[in-house]
KOLRO-128118 format. One record per residue: residue number from 1; residue in one letter; x, y, z of N, C-alpha, C, O in turn. Coordinates in steps of 0.1 Angstrom, whole numbers. Layout:
residues N
R:seq:type:nc1:nc2:nc3:cac1:cac2:cac3:cc1:cc2:cc3:oc1:oc2:oc3
R:NUM:a:X:Y:Z:X:Y:Z:X:Y:Z:X:Y:Z
...
//
This chain:
residues 131
R:seq:type:nc1:nc2:nc3:cac1:cac2:cac3:cc1:cc2:cc3:oc1:oc2:oc3
R:1:m:2069:-321:-103:2079:-311:-98:2093:-318:-94:2104:-314:-97
R:2:r:2089:-331:-87:2106:-337:-84:2115:-342:-98:2127:-343:-98
R:3:e:2107:-343:-106:2115:-346:-122:2123:-333:-125:2135:-333:-125
R:4:n:2116:-323:-126:2122:-309:-127:2135:-305:-118:2144:-300:-123
R:5:l:2133:-310:-104:2145:-307:-96:2157:-317:-100:2169:-314:-99
R:6:e:2153:-328:-104:2163:-336:-110:2169:-333:-121:2182:-334:-121
R:7:a:2163:-329:-130:2167:-325:-142:2177:-311:-142:2185:-307:-151
R:8:k:2173:-304:-131:2182:-290:-130:2194:-294:-124:2204:-287:-126
R:9:r:2196:-306:-115:2208:-309:-112:2218:-314:-119:2216:-323:-126
R:10:p:2230:-310:-118:2241:-313:-126:2246:-326:-123:2249:-329:-112
R:11:a:2248:-335:-133:2254:-347:-134:2268:-347:-125:2277:-338:-127
R:12:p:2268:-357:-116:2278:-360:-106:2293:-359:-113:2295:-369:-121
R:13:d:2300:-353:-113:2316:-352:-119:2326:-364:-113:2330:-363:-101
R:14:r:2329:-372:-119:2340:-381:-112:2349:-378:-107:2355:-386:-100
R:15:h:2354:-366:-109:2365:-358:-101:2361:-353:-88:2369:-350:-79
R:16:s:2348:-351:-86:2343:-346:-74:2333:-353:-66:2327:-348:-56
R:17:d:2332:-365:-70:2320:-374:-64:2326:-384:-58:2329:-394:-66
R:18:l:2328:-386:-45:2334:-396:-38:2328:-412:-38:2332:-422:-34
R:19:f:2314:-409:-47:2309:-423:-49:2313:-429:-59:2310:-441:-62
R:20:h:2322:-421:-68:2327:-428:-82:2340:-431:-77:2347:-424:-70
R:21:s:2343:-443:-82:2356:-450:-79:2369:-444:-83:2379:-447:-78
R:22:d:2368:-435:-93:2380:-425:-101:2381:-412:-93:2389:-403:-95
R:23:c:2370:-411:-84:2372:-397:-77:2387:-394:-69:2392:-403:-61
R:24:p:2393:-382:-71:2406:-381:-65:2406:-379:-50:2415:-381:-42
R:25:g:2391:-374:-47:2389:-369:-34:2387:-385:-27:2388:-384:-14
R:26:r:2385:-398:-30:2384:-408:-24:2395:-413:-19:2394:-421:-10
R:27:a:2410:-408:-23:2422:-412:-13:2422:-402:0:2426:-406:10
R:28:i:2418:-389:-1:2419:-380:8:2407:-386:18:2411:-390:29
R:29:f:2394:-388:16:2385:-396:23:2391:-408:31:2389:-409:43
R:30:d:2397:-415:24:2402:-429:30:2412:-422:43:2411:-423:55
R:31:d:2420:-416:38:2430:-409:48:2423:-403:62:2427:-407:73
R:32:i:2413:-395:59:2408:-389:72:2398:-396:78:2393:-392:88
R:33:t:2394:-408:73:2384:-416:81:2391:-429:84:2386:-440:85
R:34:s:2403:-428:85:2413:-440:90:2409:-441:104:2403:-433:110
R:35:r:2416:-455:108:2413:-457:123:2416:-448:132:2408:-446:142
R:36:w:2429:-440:129:2434:-431:140:2436:-418:135:2442:-410:143
R:37:a:2433:-413:124:2434:-398:119:2421:-390:127:2424:-380:134
R:38:p:2408:-395:125:2400:-388:136:2403:-384:151:2400:-374:156
R:39:l:2410:-395:155:2415:-392:171:2424:-382:171:2424:-372:178
R:40:i:2433:-384:162:2446:-374:162:2441:-361:159:2444:-352:167
R:41:l:2432:-358:148:2427:-345:144:2419:-340:159:2423:-331:166
R:42:v:2409:-345:161:2401:-342:175:2408:-338:185:2406:-328:191
R:43:k:2420:-347:189:2429:-342:202:2438:-330:198:2438:-320:206
R:44:l:2444:-330:188:2451:-319:183:2441:-305:180:2446:-295:176
R:45:a:2428:-305:182:2417:-298:182:2420:-289:193:2420:-277:192
R:46:e:2421:-295:205:2422:-290:219:2434:-281:219:2434:-270:223
R:47:s:2445:-288:215:2459:-277:218:2468:-284:210:2467:-296:207
R:48:p:2479:-275:206:2489:-284:202:2496:-294:210:2494:-293:222
R:49:l:2503:-303:207:2508:-312:215:2522:-319:208:2522:-321:196
R:50:r:2532:-323:216:2542:-329:212:2538:-345:212:2530:-351:218
R:51:f:2548:-349:202:2544:-366:198:2543:-372:209:2532:-378:210
R:52:y:2551:-374:220:2549:-386:228:2533:-382:238:2526:-390:243
R:53:e:2532:-367:239:2518:-364:246:2508:-368:237:2498:-375:241
R:54:l:2508:-366:226:2498:-374:216:2495:-388:216:2484:-393:217
R:55:r:2510:-394:217:2508:-408:216:2502:-413:230:2494:-422:231
R:56:d:2505:-405:241:2500:-411:253:2482:-408:256:2475:-415:263
R:57:h:2480:-398:248:2464:-394:250:2456:-404:241:2444:-406:243
R:58:i:2462:-410:231:2455:-418:223:2458:-433:226:2469:-439:223
R:59:g:2449:-438:232:2455:-453:237:2454:-466:227:2444:-469:222
R:60:g:2465:-472:226:2467:-484:216:2475:-481:201:2478:-489:193
R:61:i:2475:-466:202:2483:-463:189:2500:-467:191:2506:-466:202
R:62:s:2505:-470:181:2520:-473:181:2528:-462:177:2524:-453:169
R:63:e:2537:-462:181:2548:-449:177:2548:-448:163:2545:-437:158
R:64:k:2550:-461:156:2552:-461:140:2538:-456:131:2538:-450:120
R:65:v:2526:-460:138:2516:-456:129:2513:-443:135:2506:-436:127
R:66:l:2515:-438:147:2515:-421:149:2523:-415:139:2519:-406:133
R:67:s:2535:-420:137:2543:-411:129:2540:-410:114:2544:-401:107
R:68:e:2533:-421:111:2530:-424:96:2516:-414:94:2514:-408:84
R:69:k:2508:-414:103:2494:-408:101:2497:-392:103:2490:-385:96
R:70:l:2506:-387:111:2509:-373:113:2520:-370:98:2520:-358:93
R:71:r:2527:-379:93:2532:-374:82:2523:-372:73:2525:-362:65
R:72:l:2512:-381:71:2499:-379:61:2494:-368:62:2493:-361:52
R:73:l:2489:-362:74:2479:-354:80:2486:-340:77:2481:-329:73
R:74:t:2502:-342:79:2511:-328:73:2512:-324:60:2511:-313:55
R:75:r:2513:-336:54:2513:-338:38:2500:-333:31:2501:-328:20
R:76:d:2488:-334:35:2476:-332:33:2472:-314:38:2461:-309:35
R:77:g:2483:-308:46:2477:-297:51:2469:-295:62:2464:-284:64
R:78:l:2467:-307:69:2457:-306:82:2464:-304:95:2458:-299:104
R:79:v:2476:-307:95:2484:-304:106:2497:-299:101:2502:-301:91
R:80:d:2502:-289:113:2513:-281:111:2524:-289:120:2522:-293:132
R:81:r:2536:-290:113:2548:-298:123:2557:-287:125:2564:-283:115
R:82:s:2558:-281:138:2569:-271:141:2580:-277:149:2578:-284:158
R:83:v:2593:-273:145:2605:-278:152:2611:-264:159:2613:-253:153
R:84:e:2612:-266:174:2620:-255:180:2633:-261:181:2635:-272:184
R:85:p:2644:-252:178:2659:-254:182:2661:-256:194:2660:-248:203
R:86:a:2665:-269:194:2669:-273:209:2676:-285:208:2678:-291:198
R:87:i:2680:-290:220:2690:-303:220:2686:-311:230:2689:-309:242
R:88:p:2676:-324:226:2672:-325:213:2661:-316:209:2656:-308:217
R:89:p:2658:-316:195:2648:-309:189:2634:-310:198:2630:-320:204
R:90:r:2628:-299:196:2612:-301:202:2603:-301:192:2601:-290:186
R:91:v:2596:-311:188:2588:-310:177:2574:-311:183:2571:-319:193
R:92:s:2564:-302:177:2551:-302:185:2541:-302:170:2546:-299:159
R:93:y:2530:-306:171:2520:-305:162:2508:-300:166:2503:-302:177
R:94:a:2501:-290:154:2490:-284:157:2483:-283:146:2489:-281:136
R:95:l:2468:-282:145:2462:-282:133:2462:-268:129:2462:-257:136
R:96:t:2461:-270:113:2459:-260:104:2445:-253:106:2438:-257:115
R:97:d:2443:-244:99:2427:-239:96:2422:-250:91:2413:-254:98
R:98:s:2425:-257:80:2417:-267:72:2416:-281:84:2408:-291:83
R:99:g:2427:-280:93:2425:-292:103:2415:-290:112:2407:-299:117
R:100:h:2414:-276:115:2403:-272:126:2390:-273:122:2381:-277:129
R:101:s:2387:-271:107:2375:-271:99:2371:-285:98:2359:-288:100
R:102:l:2381:-295:97:2375:-310:96:2373:-318:112:2367:-328:114
R:103:a:2381:-311:121:2380:-315:134:2366:-315:138:2361:-325:144
R:104:k:2358:-302:136:2346:-300:141:2334:-310:137:2327:-314:146
R:105:p:2332:-314:126:2327:-327:124:2328:-338:129:2319:-346:132
R:106:l:2341:-340:130:2346:-355:135:2343:-354:150:2339:-364:157
R:107:r:2346:-342:156:2342:-341:172:2325:-346:173:2321:-353:182
R:108:q:2318:-340:164:2303:-344:165:2302:-358:162:2296:-365:171
R:109:l:2307:-365:151:2308:-380:152:2310:-386:162:2303:-396:165
R:110:m:2322:-382:170:2327:-388:183:2315:-388:194:2311:-398:200
R:111:r:2310:-375:194:2298:-371:204:2286:-384:201:2282:-393:209
R:112:w:2284:-381:189:2273:-393:184:2276:-407:190:2266:-413:196
R:113:v:2289:-414:190:2289:-425:191:2291:-426:204:2289:-437:208
R:114:a:2295:-417:215:2295:-415:228:2277:-418:232:2273:-427:239
R:115:d:2270:-409:225:2259:-408:227:2250:-423:227:2242:-428:236
R:116:n:2253:-427:213:2245:-438:209:2252:-451:211:2246:-461:207
R:117:g:2265:-451:217:2272:-464:217:2266:-477:223:2268:-489:219
R:118:e:2257:-473:233:2253:-486:241:2242:-491:232:2240:-503:232
R:119:t:2233:-482:225:2224:-488:218:2230:-497:204:2225:-506:198
R:120:v:2241:-491:202:2246:-499:187:2251:-513:194:2248:-524:190
R:121:l:2260:-511:206:2265:-524:212:2254:-535:214:2257:-547:212
R:122:a:2240:-529:218:2229:-538:221:2224:-544:207:2218:-554:205
R:123:s:2226:-538:201:2221:-541:185:2230:-553:180:2225:-562:174
R:124:r:2243:-553:182:2253:-560:179:2250:-574:188:2248:-584:182
R:125:s:2249:-573:200:2249:-583:210:2234:-593:203:2235:-604:200
R:126:a:2224:-586:202:2211:-590:197:2214:-597:184:2209:-608:182
R:127:a:2222:-593:175:2223:-599:161:2234:-610:163:2233:-619:154
R:128:r:2241:-612:170:2250:-622:172:2242:-635:170:2230:-636:175
R:129:p:2247:-644:165:2241:-660:163:2244:-666:176:2256:-666:181
R:130:a:2233:-672:182:2238:-682:195:2248:-693:192:2247:-701:183
R:131:p:2258:-694:203:2267:-704:199:2261:-717:200:2268:-727:197
//
């Protein structure tokens, strides 16, 4: 029976299979799973924010890195950058519909880390070689 199921399953396409090294989706996957992108996306899912507000909510991120990540996420259609005419211009960032759909599983992942972090840290400590 299992053989029949596997026989019916189409072969993975290198253009849609993230496990394939030539998959163009791999670059997208790398961008959205980078060190800072999940934090940016989950924070923006709560409400639109200005640059400095976002920077202040995400401890440890530099302005340069935040700017680069926002540029990438905007380019990929996950974040919308809006400029209000004022002096100086008021720039704010919000998630697009695609960004909101991505933020949901990222929020679940962050919840998992919060719920299981102590167990993981204990395992790390147990696995460390004695000095």
